[in-house]
C-alpha positions as CSV (number, residue, x, y, z in Angstrom):
1,X,-181.9,162.5,-60.6
2,X,-178.8,163.0,-62.0
3,X,-176.4,160.9,-62.7
4,X,-175.4,157.9,-65.6
5,X,-176.9,154.8,-64.8
6,X,-175.1,152.0,-63.8
7,X,-176.3,148.5,-65.0
8,X,-180.3,148.6,-64.3
9,X,-180.2,151.0,-62.1
10,X,-179.1,154.9,-61.0
11,X,-176.2,155.9,-58.0
12,X,-178.9,158.4,-55.5
13,X,-177.7,160.4,-52.7
14,X,-177.5,158.4,-49.4
15,X,-179.7,159.1,-46.7
16,X,-177.4,159.4,-44.2
17,X,-173.5,159.4,-43.3
18,X,-171.9,156.9,-44.7
19,X,-168.4,155.6,-42.9
20,X,-166.0,155.4,-46.3
21,X,-166.4,159.1,-45.7
22,X,-164.8,159.9,-42.5
23,X,-161.1,159.4,-43.0
24,X,-160.0,158.8,-39.3
25,X,-159.1,155.4,-37.8
26,X,-162.5,155.9,-35.3
27,X,-162.9,156.1,-31.6
28,X,-160.2,153.6,-31.1
29,X,-157.7,155.9,-30.9
30,X,-157.4,158.5,-28.2
31,X,-156.1,162.1,-28.2
32,X,-153.4,162.4,-25.2
33,X,-154.4,165.5,-23.4
34,X,-153.2,168.7,-22.1
35,X,-153.8,169.2,-18.5
36,X,-151.6,167.2,-16.0
37,X,-148.1,166.1,-16.1
38,X,-148.7,162.6,-17.2
39,X,-149.5,161.8,-21.0
40,X,-149.3,165.3,-21.8
41,X,-150.2,165.7,-25.6
42,X,-146.4,166.7,-27.0
43,X,-147.8,169.6,-29.0
44,X,-148.9,171.4,-26.5
45,X,-147.4,174.0,-24.4
46,X,-146.9,172.6,-20.9
47,X,-146.8,175.3,-17.3
48,X,-144.9,174.1,-15.0
49,X,-145.7,171.4,-12.8
50,X,-145.7,171.9,-9.4
51,X,-145.2,169.0,-6.4
52,X,-147.0,169.1,-2.3
53,X,-145.1,167.2,-0.5
54,X,-146.4,166.1,2.9
55,X,-145.8,167.8,6.3
56,X,-142.1,167.1,7.9
57,X,-141.5,165.1,10.4
58,X,-141.0,166.2,14.2
59,X,-137.3,167.0,15.2
60,X,-135.6,164.3,17.2
61,X,-135.1,165.8,20.2
62,X,-138.8,167.0,20.6
63,X,-139.9,162.8,20.5
64,X,-142.2,161.8,22.9
65,X,-144.4,158.8,23.4
66,X,-147.4,161.1,24.0
67,X,-149.9,160.9,26.2
68,X,-150.7,157.1,25.8
69,X,-148.1,155.9,27.8
70,X,-148.0,156.2,31.2
71,X,-144.8,157.1,32.8
72,X,-144.4,156.6,36.6
73,X,-143.2,159.3,38.5
74,X,-140.3,157.2,40.3
75,X,-138.6,157.0,36.6
76,X,-136.3,159.8,35.6
77,X,-134.4,160.1,33.1
78,X,-131.0,159.0,34.8
79,X,-133.4,155.9,36.2
80,X,-135.4,155.2,38.9
81,X,-135.3,157.0,42.1
82,X,-137.3,155.8,45.2
83,X,-136.5,155.2,48.7
84,X,-134.9,151.8,49.8
85,X,-137.5,149.5,51.1
86,X,-137.7,145.7,52.4
87,X,-139.3,143.1,51.2
88,X,-141.2,140.8,53.4
89,X,-141.8,137.4,52.2
90,X,-142.1,133.7,53.2
91,X,-138.4,131.8,54.3
92,X,-137.3,129.5,52.0
93,X,-137.7,126.3,51.5
94,X,-135.2,123.6,52.5
95,X,-134.5,121.0,50.3
96,X,-133.1,117.2,52.1
97,X,-130.8,115.2,50.4
98,X,-129.5,111.7,51.4
99,X,-125.6,112.1,52.5
100,X,-123.2,109.7,53.1
101,X,-122.2,108.6,56.2
102,X,-118.7,107.3,57.6
103,X,-119.3,103.8,56.4
104,X,-119.5,105.0,52.9
105,X,-115.4,105.9,52.7
106,X,-112.4,104.0,52.9
107,X,-109.4,105.0,54.0
108,X,-107.7,101.9,53.7
109,X,-107.2,103.0,49.7
110,X,-105.2,106.2,50.9
111,X,-102.4,105.1,52.3
112,X,-100.7,104.0,48.8
113,X,-100.9,108.0,48.4
114,X,-99.7,108.7,51.2
115,X,-96.8,106.3,52.4
116,X,-93.9,105.4,50.0
117,X,-94.5,102.1,48.6
118,X,-92.5,100.0,45.6
119,X,-94.3,100.7,42.3
120,X,-96.8,98.2,40.7
121,X,-97.3,96.6,37.5
122,X,-101.2,95.7,36.4
123,X,-101.5,93.2,34.1
124,X,-104.2,93.2,31.8
125,X,-105.4,92.3,28.2
126,X,-103.6,93.6,25.4
127,X,-106.1,95.7,23.4
128,X,-107.4,95.5,19.9
129,X,-106.5,98.3,18.3
130,X,-103.0,98.8,19.8
131,X,-102.3,95.5,18.0
132,X,-99.7,96.1,15.4
133,X,-100.5,95.1,11.8
134,X,-97.1,94.5,10.8
135,X,-96.3,93.0,6.7
136,X,-94.7,89.1,7.0
137,X,-91.6,88.0,5.1
138,X,-93.8,86.5,2.0
139,X,-95.6,90.3,1.6
140,X,-92.1,92.0,0.1
141,X,-91.2,90.7,-3.3
142,X,-88.1,91.2,-5.5
143,X,-88.0,93.0,-8.6
144,X,-88.2,91.2,-11.6
145,X,-84.6,90.2,-13.7
146,X,-86.9,89.4,-16.9
147,X,-88.3,92.0,-19.1
148,X,-87.3,95.4,-20.3
149,X,-87.9,97.2,-17.5
150,X,-85.6,96.2,-15.1
151,X,-84.0,98.2,-11.8
152,X,-80.7,97.3,-11.1
153,X,-79.5,94.8,-14.5
154,X,-78.9,95.0,-18.1
155,X,-82.3,94.0,-19.6
156,X,-81.4,92.1,-23.1
157,X,-83.3,93.2,-26.2
158,X,-86.9,93.0,-26.7
159,X,-89.0,91.5,-29.5
160,X,-93.0,91.3,-30.9
161,X,-94.6,89.4,-32.9
162,X,-97.5,91.2,-35.1
163,X,-100.6,89.4,-36.9
164,X,-100.9,89.4,-40.6
165,X,-101.1,92.1,-42.2
166,X,-104.5,92.9,-44.5
167,X,-102.2,95.0,-47.0
168,X,-98.2,94.0,-48.0
169,X,-98.7,90.4,-46.8
170,X,-98.3,87.6,-48.8
171,X,-101.5,86.8,-49.5
172,X,-103.0,90.3,-50.4
173,X,-105.6,90.6,-53.5
174,X,-104.3,92.9,-55.5
175,X,-106.0,92.6,-58.5
176,X,-109.8,93.1,-55.9
177,X,-111.7,90.3,-57.8
178,X,-114.6,89.3,-56.3
179,X,-115.3,85.9,-55.2
180,X,-117.5,83.0,-55.5
181,X,-120.0,84.0,-53.4
182,X,-120.5,87.6,-55.3
183,X,-122.8,86.5,-56.9
184,X,-126.1,86.0,-57.2
185,X,-127.5,82.9,-58.2
186,X,-128.9,82.8,-61.2
187,X,-132.5,81.5,-62.2
188,X,-132.7,78.2,-64.7
189,X,-135.2,80.0,-66.6
190,X,-133.1,83.2,-67.6
191,X,-131.2,80.7,-70.6
192,X,-134.1,78.0,-71.0
193,X,-137.4,77.6,-71.7
194,X,-139.4,78.1,-69.0
195,X,-142.3,76.1,-67.5
196,X,-145.5,77.3,-67.7
197,X,-146.8,78.0,-64.0
198,X,-150.3,77.9,-62.5
199,X,-151.3,79.8,-59.3
200,X,-154.5,78.1,-56.5
201,X,-156.4,80.7,-55.2
202,X,-159.2,80.2,-52.7
203,X,-162.8,79.3,-53.5
204,X,-165.1,82.3,-54.2
205,X,-167.7,82.0,-51.5
206,X,-171.8,80.4,-52.5
207,X,-173.9,84.1,-52.4
208,X,-171.2,85.6,-55.1
209,X,-170.7,89.0,-55.1
210,X,-171.7,90.2,-51.7
211,X,-171.0,94.2,-52.1
212,X,-173.3,97.0,-51.5
213,X,-174.6,98.0,-54.6
214,X,-177.4,100.5,-55.6
215,X,-181.0,100.0,-56.3
216,X,-183.8,102.0,-58.0
217,X,-185.2,104.4,-55.4
218,X,-181.0,105.8,-55.0
219,X,-181.6,107.4,-58.5
220,X,-183.1,110.6,-58.8
221,X,-183.9,111.0,-62.4
222,X,-186.1,114.6,-61.8
223,X,-182.9,116.6,-61.4
224,X,-181.3,115.5,-64.7
225,X,-180.1,118.7,-66.2
226,X,-177.9,117.3,-69.1
227,X,-180.1,116.2,-71.2
228,X,-183.2,118.5,-70.3
229,X,-183.4,122.3,-70.4
230,X,-182.9,123.8,-66.9
231,X,-185.7,126.9,-66.2
232,X,-183.6,130.3,-65.5
233,X,-182.4,130.9,-61.4
234,X,-181.9,134.0,-59.7
235,X,-178.8,134.8,-57.6
236,X,-178.9,136.9,-54.5
237,X,-175.1,139.1,-54.8
238,X,-173.5,142.0,-52.4
239,X,-174.2,145.4,-52.4
240,X,-171.1,147.5,-53.8
241,X,-169.5,150.8,-52.5
242,X,-170.9,153.7,-53.7
243,X,-167.5,155.3,-54.4
244,X,-166.3,152.3,-56.7
245,X,-165.7,152.9,-60.3
246,X,-168.3,151.9,-62.1
247,X,-168.0,149.7,-65.1
248,X,-168.4,152.3,-68.1
249,X,-168.7,151.0,-71.7
250,X,-167.6,152.7,-75.1
251,X,-170.8,153.1,-77.2
């Protein structure tokens, strides 16, 4: 076998095709076809396409319902043509209603429409909605005579009194100095000898420190490799490609 040694082994020919030898994207991409009108390959010549339409609709003048519908012989294009005939049916039912008699009518009230009579004025109560809600004398008020906005008199001059201003007043602090409350309180220990201070802590538990600590069984002495020699260990690597440039060291 020919070829340079790469490490402890020499390259050999592959038994079958390797995917790295192919430069195409694989079966993921499909080539457009050369037949049909839609999705045609633009690099190929396309022949003219013809469409086959369906049968034409019959004309309106020859439209008929067909043998499915039975047309009576008395029906013509101008309407129904039959000879005159009489229908025989029963007597109609008469509905009996209660009609008023002569005593139900009062003719005395008709005299006011037949004979002359003097006019009569009826006496009735006043309707609630017809009562007019007219305002009383206390509803109207005369225009004021004091103030700037008077109606028909001359207004005297008006003066307004404003409050005390923060700027430009006699009590304005031009120096902008802080007051006594602006300074914090100074501790006595800053400028005098400080006395010793003590803190009072809580009483410790009777059992002392109760934290969980590891015992002798938690330590594994046999795995110590820092102070004792360790046996060699082999690892499995990955397979490299045949087309990767090997590492050639100078002789």
